[in-house]
N, C-alpha and C positions, 0 to 999 in steps of 0.2 A: 504494500500500500504506500502511495506517495505521501510526502509530508503535507501537501495541500489537502489531500483526501482525508488525512488524519485530522487536520484542523477542522474541516467541515463536519466530520463525524463526531469529533469531541465537542464542538460547539453545539451541535444538535442535541447531543446527550445532556450537556449542561443545562440547556434551555428547557429540556423536558424533565429535568430534575432526576435523572437516572443516577442511582447510587454508584453504579459501576464506574462512572467517570471520575468521581471523587476518590473512590477506593483505589483506582489505578494510580492516581496522583500520589496517594499515601505510600505506595510501594517505592521505596527510595531508588530502586533500580530502574524505574520507569521514567527516564529522563525526558522522553518525548512528550509525555503528558505535562511535565513541569514547564518545558519550553513553550508548549502550546498555550498554557495558562498565562505565561509572561507575555507572549505575543498578543493574546486577546486583551490583556490589560493595557498594553501600550497603544494598540490600535483603537480599541473602544473608548478608553478614557481619554486618549490623546485627541481623538476627533471631537469628543464632547467638550474638552477643554478649549479647542479652537473655536467651537460654536459660542462659548462664553466670551472669549477674548475678542472676537470679531467686532463686538459692539464698540470697542475702542480703536479698532483698526487692525490691519494684517500683522503688524509687528507684535501687538499684544496677543493676537490669536496664536502666533508661533510660540511666544513665551509661555502661554498657558498650556498649549498642547504638549510642551516639553515638561512643564512642572507638575501638572496634575497626575500623570502616571506615577511620578516619584513620590507624590503625597501618599498614594496607596502603598507603595513598596516600603517607604520609610515608616508608615504606620504599622505595617506588618512586622518589620524588623524591630521597631521599638517595643512592640507588645509581645514579641516572641516568647520571652521568659515568663511574662505575666500570664499569657494565654496558656502556656504549659502548666503553670502552677494552678491556675483556676480549673483547668480540666482535671488535673490530678485530685484536687481537693473536692471536686464535685463527684468523684467516683468514676471518671472516664479513663480507661487504660490506653492513653495515647502518649507517646514520647513528645519531647519538645519539637523535634523535627516533624513528626507526623501532624502535630497541631498546627504548625506553621504551614505545612503543605495543604492541609484541609482548608485553612483560611485562604490560601493562594487560589484554590479552586473556586471558593466563594467570591473572591475578588474578580476572578475571570468572568463569572456570571454578572457581577456588577458592571464590568467593562462591556459585556454584551448588551445589557439593559440600557446604560447611558449612551452607548454608541448608537443604538437604534433610535434613541431620542434626539440625537444631535441634529438631524435635518429640521426637526421642529424647533429646537432651541436656537438653531442658526437663523431660521425664519423670524423668530421672536426678536432676536438682536437686530437683524437688518431692518425690520419693520418699525422698530421703536425709534423715538426721537434720539438723535445723535447726542453725545455728551456735551457738545458746545451749543446745542439748540435749546430753546425754551422747553422746560419739562425734563431736561437731562438729569437733574439731581433726583427728581421723583422716580424717573425710570431706573436709575442706578439702584435706589433702595428697593424697588419692586423686583428687579432682577435678582438681587441678593436673596430676597425671601423666596422667590420662585425656585431658584436653583438649590437653595438650602433644603427646601421641601423635596425636590426631585432626588437630590443626592441621598437624603435620609431615607426616602422611600426605597430607592434602589439598594441601599445598604442593608435595610431590614429584610427585604425580599431575598437578596443574595445570601445573607448569613442564615436566615431561617431555613433555607433548604438543606443546611448541614444537619438538621435534627435527626433525620433518618440515618445518616451516616454515624452520628454520635451514638445512636442506639446500638450499633454493631459492637461498640467498645464499652458501653456504659453498664454499670451494675444494675440499673433500673431506668425506667422511663423518667422518673423524677430526677435522677442524676443527669440524664441527657438534657432535660429542660433547664436545670440549674446551670449546667455548663454552657448551654447555648445563650442564656441570658447574660452570663459573665462575659462571653466572647463578644456578644453584640454591644453591650454597654462599654466595654473597654475600647473597642475599635471605633465606635462612634465618637467617644470622648477624645481619644488621642488623634483620630483622623481630622476632626474639626480644628484642633489646635495646630497640628502640623500644617494644614492648609492655610491657617492664619499666618504662621511664621514665614511661609513661602509666598506671601502676598507680594505684589498685587495679583489677584486672580480676576476680579471684576474690573479693577482700575477705578480710581476716584476721579470724577470729572474735575478738570482744572489742574490736576497734578501731572507731573512728568511721567511718561511711559518708561518703565525700567524693569529689569528682570527681578530684582529684589529691592525692598525698601531699606534705606539706611537704618531706620529705627526698628530693626527686626523684632526685638523682644519687648516692644512697647505695646501694652494693652493685651487683649485676648479675644478669641473668637466670639465668646458669649456677649461681651460688651458690644461688639460690632453688630451682632444680630439684634440685640435689644434696641440699639440706636436705629437700625433700619426699620424694625417693627414699630417703634414709637413714632417715627416721622413719616412712615409710609401710609398710615391710616388717616 
């Protein structure tokens, strides 16, 4: 079977929620499944990132297309130890490596979901008032809220599909649910803050377009969402 055929078959299995695809990725010898998951993350999340950044122009679109997949991978790496500990404490018999690989397959599903949404979000950005036009500030806040909800939705759906896989290794269904809740909470929390550190993602109207902000560690993601929510309504 060719590599491209493997990608199509693996993607189809991931979208259908087939346990086989994730279980194949958990086999450390199955390097092809791991490479396919990484490729799906870079392609799917990268295209979605470009659809976010295009509101500020093609340069910002390129910047976000590069950065957003790394938000996913850095979140995975940062939480690798924590995820392994949470799985073990919950009664799930997975090693640290297996936990990381399981989440890698979940993030591949995330990439497929947001990648499929990118034509819609691209249209949203192109159709919205430009940053330098009247209504640009309001559009910026609404885009932040819309994409935050879309990303959270895709993150929940992609991680929730791990439940049946966790059942294969858990002592009970309750242990699998507790492990899933821990994985979901940890990744949503860490991913949001990593994305904030690698800002600009949406780009603030009136500010210079740049790859990273000089005030990297100033503020946090939750303050920015509260600000957007407060003034968008």
